[in-house]
VEXFI-478362 format. One record per atom (N, C-alpha, C): residue number from 1; chain; y, x, z. Coordinates in Angstrom, 3 decimals, padded with zeros to 6 digits. Layout:
N
- i,ch,v,u,w
- NUM,A,Y,X,Z
...
END
This chain:
86
- i,ch,v,u,w
- 1,A,-006.851,-024.323,-020.394
- 1,A,-007.215,-025.621,-019.896
- 1,A,-006.053,-026.580,-020.108
- 2,A,-006.380,-027.766,-020.508
- 2,A,-005.364,-028.792,-020.714
- 2,A,-005.649,-029.953,-019.770
- 3,A,-004.750,-030.163,-018.828
- 3,A,-004.887,-031.230,-017.850
- 3,A,-003.793,-032.262,-018.077
- 4,A,-004.101,-033.520,-017.764
- 4,A,-003.062,-034.544,-017.787
- 4,A,-002.161,-034.340,-016.575
- 5,A,-001.007,-034.976,-016.582
- 5,A,-000.080,-034.856,-015.456
- 5,A,-000.750,-035.287,-014.148
- 6,A,-001.489,-036.384,-014.174
- 6,A,-002.171,-036.857,-012.964
- 6,A,-003.229,-035.865,-012.488
- 7,A,-003.963,-035.247,-013.410
- 7,A,-004.964,-034.248,-013.030
- 7,A,-004.295,-033.027,-012.397
- 8,A,-003.149,-032.645,-012.921
- 8,A,-002.410,-031.516,-012.340
- 8,A,-001.979,-031.829,-010.913
- 9,A,-001.473,-033.032,-010.696
- 9,A,-000.984,-033.408,-009.369
- 9,A,-002.101,-033.452,-008.335
- 10,A,-003.295,-033.860,-008.728
- 10,A,-004.398,-033.940,-007.770
- 10,A,-004.910,-032.562,-007.363
- 11,A,-004.566,-031.522,-008.110
- 11,A,-004.988,-030.165,-007.760
- 11,A,-004.180,-029.605,-006.598
- 12,A,-003.018,-030.176,-006.323
- 12,A,-002.152,-029.679,-005.260
- 12,A,-002.355,-030.521,-004.012
- 13,A,-002.810,-029.863,-002.937
- 13,A,-003.042,-030.534,-001.662
- 13,A,-002.323,-029.755,-000.564
- 14,A,-002.467,-030.204,000.656
- 14,A,-001.857,-029.486,001.779
- 14,A,-002.504,-028.118,001.995
- 15,A,-003.644,-027.868,001.363
- 15,A,-004.324,-026.573,001.460
- 15,A,-003.937,-025.609,000.343
- 16,A,-002.983,-026.007,-000.498
- 16,A,-002.634,-025.224,-001.675
- 16,A,-001.379,-024.394,-001.459
- 17,A,-001.477,-023.115,-001.756
- 17,A,-000.323,-022.229,-001.836
- 17,A,000.142,-022.254,-003.284
- 18,A,001.405,-022.559,-003.493
- 18,A,001.962,-022.637,-004.838
- 18,A,002.894,-021.448,-005.028
- 19,A,002.642,-020.674,-006.071
- 19,A,003.471,-019.505,-006.358
- 19,A,004.077,-019.666,-007.739
- 20,A,005.387,-019.532,-007.793
- 20,A,006.108,-019.542,-009.060
- 20,A,006.560,-018.132,-009.381
- 21,A,006.344,-017.710,-010.625
- 21,A,006.711,-016.359,-011.043
- 21,A,007.711,-016.451,-012.186
- 22,A,008.830,-015.747,-012.039
- 22,A,009.829,-015.625,-013.095
- 22,A,009.519,-014.338,-013.846
- 23,A,009.167,-014.470,-015.107
- 23,A,008.705,-013.349,-015.917
- 23,A,009.880,-012.672,-016.618
- 24,A,009.861,-011.347,-016.649
- 24,A,010.860,-010.563,-017.374
- 24,A,010.187,-009.300,-017.915
- 25,A,010.945,-008.511,-018.648
- 25,A,010.375,-007.331,-019.302
- 25,A,009.867,-006.294,-018.305
- 26,A,010.689,-005.938,-017.335
- 26,A,010.339,-004.842,-016.434
- 26,A,009.971,-005.272,-015.028
- 27,A,010.505,-006.397,-014.583
- 27,A,010.309,-006.803,-013.191
- 27,A,010.124,-008.316,-013.112
- 28,A,009.119,-008.748,-012.363
- 28,A,008.867,-010.161,-012.107
- 28,A,009.356,-010.503,-010.700
- 29,A,009.685,-011.772,-010.497
- 29,A,010.080,-012.260,-009.179
- 29,A,009.185,-013.447,-008.851
- 30,A,008.625,-013.467,-007.634
- 30,A,007.727,-014.547,-007.223
- 30,A,008.218,-015.165,-005.923
- 31,A,007.970,-016.477,-005.807
- 31,A,008.282,-017.226,-004.590
- 31,A,007.066,-018.072,-004.242
- 32,A,006.833,-018.270,-002.944
- 32,A,005.663,-019.014,-002.471
- 32,A,006.106,-020.280,-001.746
- 33,A,005.389,-021.392,-002.005
- 33,A,005.726,-022.700,-001.454
- 33,A,004.470,-023.428,-000.995
- 34,A,004.690,-024.456,-000.162
- 34,A,003.596,-025.368,000.157
- 34,A,003.710,-026.604,-000.732
- 35,A,002.847,-027.581,-000.497
- 35,A,002.804,-028.779,-001.338
- 35,A,004.034,-029.665,-001.195
- 36,A,004.837,-029.439,-000.155
- 36,A,006.060,-030.228,000.041
- 36,A,007.299,-029.525,-000.494
- 37,A,007.125,-028.304,-000.996
- 37,A,008.250,-027.548,-001.521
- 37,A,008.899,-026.630,-000.508
- 38,A,008.291,-026.497,000.684
- 38,A,008.812,-025.602,001.710
- 38,A,008.521,-024.168,001.294
- 39,A,009.568,-023.333,001.258
- 39,A,009.388,-021.946,000.832
- 39,A,008.920,-021.079,001.994
- 40,A,007.915,-020.249,001.725
- 40,A,007.384,-019.325,002.717
- 40,A,008.064,-017.971,002.563
- 41,A,008.894,-017.616,003.523
- 41,A,009.510,-016.293,003.521
- 41,A,010.436,-016.054,002.352
- 42,A,010.643,-014.781,002.077
- 42,A,011.544,-014.377,001.009
- 42,A,010.770,-014.133,-000.275
- 43,A,011.473,-014.200,-001.368
- 43,A,010.845,-013.904,-002.659
- 43,A,010.471,-012.429,-002.706
- 44,A,009.607,-012.092,-003.646
- 44,A,009.223,-010.702,-003.839
- 44,A,009.418,-010.330,-005.298
- 45,A,009.697,-009.085,-005.541
- 45,A,009.803,-008.554,-006.899
- 45,A,008.686,-007.550,-007.100
- 46,A,008.169,-007.492,-008.326
- 46,A,007.131,-006.510,-008.616
- 46,A,007.229,-006.087,-010.069
- 47,A,006.823,-004.853,-010.323
- 47,A,006.932,-004.281,-011.660
- 47,A,005.845,-004.830,-012.577
- 48,A,006.086,-004.701,-013.866
- 48,A,005.186,-005.224,-014.889
- 48,A,004.143,-004.160,-015.250
- 49,A,003.399,-003.713,-014.235
- 49,A,002.338,-002.734,-014.440
- 49,A,001.257,-002.958,-013.375
- 50,A,000.203,-002.188,-013.469
- 50,A,-000.931,-002.377,-012.551
- 50,A,-000.507,-002.289,-011.085
- 51,A,000.305,-001.296,-010.754
- 51,A,000.761,-001.130,-009.376
- 51,A,001.531,-002.362,-008.905
- 52,A,002.400,-002.881,-009.765
- 52,A,003.163,-004.077,-009.421
- 52,A,002.277,-005.297,-009.253
- 53,A,001.289,-005.449,-010.142
- 53,A,000.387,-006.598,-010.053
- 53,A,-000.446,-006.541,-008.777
- 54,A,-000.876,-005.342,-008.399
- 54,A,-001.643,-005.204,-007.161
- 54,A,-000.777,-005.530,-005.945
- 55,A,000.488,-005.128,-005.984
- 55,A,001.417,-005.473,-004.894
- 55,A,001.609,-006.986,-004.824
- 56,A,001.718,-007.631,-005.985
- 56,A,001.854,-009.088,-006.040
- 56,A,000.626,-009.766,-005.433
- 57,A,-000.564,-009.287,-005.777
- 57,A,-001.790,-009.881,-005.234
- 57,A,-001.861,-009.733,-003.719
- 58,A,-001.450,-008.583,-003.199
- 58,A,-001.434,-008.395,-001.741
- 58,A,-000.446,-009.356,-001.089
- 59,A,000.737,-009.513,-001.689
- 59,A,001.768,-010.420,-001.178
- 59,A,001.244,-011.860,-001.170
- 60,A,000.608,-012.279,-002.266
- 60,A,000.074,-013.642,-002.362
- 60,A,-001.038,-013.862,-001.339
- 61,A,-001.941,-012.896,-001.203
- 61,A,-003.041,-013.021,-000.240
- 61,A,-002.515,-013.083,001.189
- 62,A,-001.456,-012.330,001.480
- 62,A,-000.854,-012.355,002.815
- 62,A,-000.311,-013.747,003.123
- 63,A,000.385,-014.359,002.163
- 63,A,000.903,-015.711,002.383
- 63,A,-000.237,-016.718,002.514
- 64,A,-001.270,-016.556,001.714
- 64,A,-002.401,-017.477,001.785
- 64,A,-003.056,-017.406,003.163
- 65,A,-003.235,-016.210,003.672
- 65,A,-003.854,-016.050,004.992
- 65,A,-002.927,-016.513,006.113
- 66,A,-001.667,-016.093,006.080
- 66,A,-000.721,-016.434,007.151
- 66,A,-000.476,-017.934,007.280
- 67,A,-000.577,-018.653,006.175
- 67,A,-000.279,-020.087,006.181
- 67,A,-001.543,-020.941,006.049
- 68,A,-002.704,-020.296,006.180
- 68,A,-004.000,-020.995,006.226
- 68,A,-004.216,-021.877,004.995
- 69,A,-003.969,-021.315,003.821
- 69,A,-004.174,-022.039,002.567
- 69,A,-005.484,-021.577,001.939
- 70,A,-006.317,-022.522,001.546
- 70,A,-007.608,-022.178,000.949
- 70,A,-007.543,-022.103,-000.567
- 71,A,-006.508,-022.691,-001.159
- 71,A,-006.347,-022.711,-002.612
- 71,A,-005.007,-022.097,-002.987
- 72,A,-004.929,-021.616,-004.233
- 72,A,-003.688,-021.034,-004.715
- 72,A,-003.503,-021.401,-006.185
- 73,A,-002.284,-021.795,-006.519
- 73,A,-001.921,-022.038,-007.909
- 73,A,-000.728,-021.151,-008.226
- 74,A,-000.841,-020.369,-009.299
- 74,A,000.252,-019.518,-009.753
- 74,A,000.752,-020.086,-011.070
- 75,A,002.053,-020.357,-011.110
- 75,A,002.644,-020.907,-012.318
- 75,A,003.750,-020.008,-012.833
- 76,A,003.873,-019.979,-014.160
- 76,A,004.928,-019.198,-014.792
- 76,A,005.236,-019.803,-016.148
- 77,A,006.442,-019.557,-016.611
- 77,A,006.798,-019.962,-017.963
- 77,A,006.655,-018.729,-018.836
- 78,A,005.772,-018.771,-019.833
- 78,A,005.578,-017.587,-020.662
- 78,A,006.867,-017.229,-021.403
- 79,A,007.333,-016.016,-021.182
- 79,A,008.557,-015.533,-021.803
- 79,A,008.181,-014.442,-022.788
- 80,A,008.305,-014.746,-024.070
- 80,A,007.892,-013.768,-025.067
- 80,A,006.451,-013.370,-024.821
- 81,A,006.201,-012.091,-024.845
- 81,A,004.852,-011.573,-024.584
- 81,A,004.745,-010.910,-023.215
- 82,A,005.814,-010.939,-022.424
- 82,A,005.851,-010.217,-021.150
- 82,A,004.892,-010.784,-020.105
- 83,A,004.466,-012.014,-020.254
- 83,A,003.571,-012.636,-019.281
- 83,A,002.116,-012.233,-019.493
- 84,A,001.780,-011.723,-020.679
- 84,A,000.385,-011.448,-021.007
- 84,A,-000.309,-010.490,-020.031
- 85,A,000.306,-009.376,-019.617
- 85,A,-000.404,-008.492,-018.682
- 85,A,-000.725,-009.161,-017.345
- 86,A,000.133,-010.063,-016.911
- 86,A,-000.085,-010.733,-015.629
- 86,A,-001.193,-011.749,-015.741
END
């Protein structure tokens, strides 16, 4: 999907959980924020395999529920091909 900058900004509301993921070969690191940039808790690390991805999904769902967010946006910068499994 290709959105303009303004279209991207309108997708983020006070109901949005924003997750940034730093991609690497063996281990990813994720952090969760609200629309104002307030970080929720500590970052999490997860492996680049099914078990790690499932742990990441549980972590994200926990933050979404605990902070009463109805929407979620996950962003990452594609690094080589390591982002493809995620």
